[in-house]
N, C-alpha and C positions, 0 to 999 in steps of 0.2 A: 859539706861535712856535717854529719849529724852526731851530736854529743849527748848521750843519755846520762844523767847524773844519778848514779846508783847510791853513792855516799859522798859527802862533801865536808865532813866535819873532822876535827882533830881527835875525836874519841867517840866511842859508841855510848849513847845515853838516851833514855826516854825523858823528854821534856814537855811541859805543858804548852799547848798552843791555843789559838782563838777558837778552833773548831775541834778540839780534842787533843790527845797526846800526839807528839811528834817523835818518831824514832830517828834520832841522828845516827848516821852510819859513817864509818871511816872511809877514806878516799877510794873511790872506784868510778872511773868514767869510761863508758862504753862508746866507742867511736865507730860509726857505720856498721854496727851490729857484730863486728868481727875483731876489732882491736880494743883491748882493755888497757887503760892507763892507770896503773896502780891497782892493787888487789885487796883493798880493805873490805870491800863489800861486793859480793858476787851472788853466792847461793841464797842469801837471805832476801834478794831482790829479783832474781831471775828464775824463771821456770827452767826445767831441764832442757827443753828444746832450744831455749835461748842460750843456755850455757854451751850446748853442742856447737853453736855457730862461732864461738870464740876461737880464733886461730892464733892470735898473738897476744901476749901479756907484756906490757912495758912496765918495768919497775924503776922508780926513781932512786930508792935506797932500801936498806934492810930493816928499818924500824918496823915493829910489829903491826902498827896501825895501817901500814901500807902493803902488808903481805898476809894479813890475818886469815883471809878466806881462800888463799891459794891452796892450802891442804884440802879444804872442803871441795874446791873445784876438782882437784885430782880424784878424790873419792867418788864424786858424782860422775866422772867421765870414764871410769874404768869399764871397758866393754861397750862404751857408747859411741866411740869415735874411731874412724879408720886411719886418720893421720894424727900424730902427736901435736899438742899445743906448743908453740914456740914461746919460751920464756926469755925475753930479750932484756939485757941489763949490762951495766959495766962489770968488769971482772970481779971487783970487790963484792958486788951483790951476789953474783952467781956462786962465788966461792963460799960466801956466808950462808946461802941457802943449803948448799951441800953439807957444810960443817955443822950448822946449828939447827936446821929445820928438817930437811929430808935426809937424816943421818941414820935412820933405822932405830933410833931411840926416841926422839921427840915425835917423829913421824916416819912412815915408810919412805924409802927412796923411790919416788915416782919418776925419777930420771932413768930408772932401770926397770921399774915394775909397770905392768904385770909381766913383761918379757923384755929383756934388754934389747931385743931386736925391734920391739914395738912398745916403747914406753908411753906413758901418758904425756910426759913433758920432754922436750929437748931444749938444751940451752943454746942461746945465740948471743955472742959477745959483742956488745956495742963499744965503740971508741969515741970519746969526747971529741966533738968537732967534725966527725965524719957522718955523712948522711948515708943511711941504709934504706933500701926499699922493702917495706914490710906491709903485707895486706894492701898493696897498691899505693901505699903512702910513703912519702919521704920522712924519715925519722932521724933527727939530729940531736944527740944528747949534748948538753952544755953543763960543765961543772958549776955548782953553786956553793954557797957558804953555809954549811950545816955541820953538826957535831960528828957526823959519820960521812964517809964518801957518798955524795949525792949529786944527781944531775937534774936539771930541768930538761924539757923537750921542746924542740921546734918541729911541729908536724906540718907537712906539706901535702896538699891534695891538688894536683894541677898547679895553677898559678896562685892558689890561696894558701895562706899559712896561719897557724894558731900557735901561740906560745903558752907553755905550761911551766910554772916556776919551780915545781917541786918544793920541798921544805927548805927554806932559806932565810938567812939574815941578810944584812946589807951585802951586796955583791955587785959585780960590774960586767963581767963577760956576757952574761945572759942578756942584759939590757942593751949592750953594745950591738949584739947580733940583731936584736929586735929593732933597734934604731936603723940598721942598715938594710934589712931585707925589704923586698917589695911584696905586696899582696898580703900584708898582715891584717887579719880580720878581727882578732880578739886576743886578749891576754888573760890567762887564769893566774891569779897572784894570791899566795897564801896570806892570811892575817889571823894569827892564832890567839893573841892575847890583847886585852884592852890596853889603852895608852898608859894607865897607871901602873901596869906591870912591865914597864919597859926594861927594868933590870933583869927580870926573869927571861924576857924575850932575848936579851943580849946573851945571857948565859946558855939558854937552850937553843939559841940561834934560830929564832923565829921572828916574824914581823908583827907589829901592831898596826892599827890604822894609820897613825902618824908616819910610821916608817914605810908603810906601803905607799903613801903619797910621795915620799921622798924618792923611793925606788922608781915609781911610775914616771916621774919627771925625767929620769935618765933616758927614757925612750924617745923623748921629744915628739910624742904623738898624743896631744891633749884630747883629741876626739875619739881615740881608740876605745871600743867597748872593753870593759874590765869586769871580770867575774872573780869576786873574792870567795875563797874557800879555806878549809882547814880551821874554821872557827872552833874554839873549844866550847862544847855545849854549855858548860856552866856560865860562860860569859857571853853567850851569843847575842843576847838582847843588847847588852852594853856595847859590844863590838859593832853590831849592826847600826846602832845609833851613832857611834863615832865615825863609821864609814860614811853615813849619810851627811855628816857635817864637813866632809873634806872638800866638797865643791867639784869633784870629778864628774863631768857631765854624764857619762855613760857607765856608771859603776853599779853593779848588782851583786848582792850577797846571795850565793846559791842556796837552793833548797833541794833535798832529795826529791826525785820524781820528775824533775824538769827535763825537757828535751830541747836542746839548742840547735838551731840550724845556722851554721856559720859559713 
């Protein structure tokens, strides 16, 4: 399973880096060139021919940083593809896209345009706990603890599995599934705020490094590779430092532009 990190932060922001400015992008992970997990970053990182290859977009929830470049993808693909792109999400997210984004006011309804018989997007309803086969991969959504209806994903390719937490606070079902499945190769776990902002993390239902460590232990897989993402750019240096102090053997804070082979 190849995972290309298009965006991995909790907001879009230009920040200083050792070798020049770094453009932090919101969450978008391209799996095997065809399946996109969250749609925060697409057109700003992919050439048009790469966008044409996307067949399925999985959405964890409706917050803007996870859907922000979905309208851009629709614009870019009009007249460029023979088959519509599948937008796969739980019912609350699909309903929200129609009501609040592709509603003809905020943005054109690309679930019907440019032709109702051949739209750019088609919806696919996911059900929590049920595995669906999309792009040749098993996709199982699992409810997590966020301020709006949200899921994480268990992705399966053959005998190998990867866990993606989605935006979450302390939760249990996700880690129980991860504890029980075979062939788990890695976990992507959010860590949005530094430890000193634990009260904001509680209210906004996100994790800090200290909370990430607590959630990680629920899987009882101490040697599992962990990829921290959704760091808020303003606090990324502090969060990265705190993650490094956790003592988790195979913990990495993600950066845009990485490609992981899992």
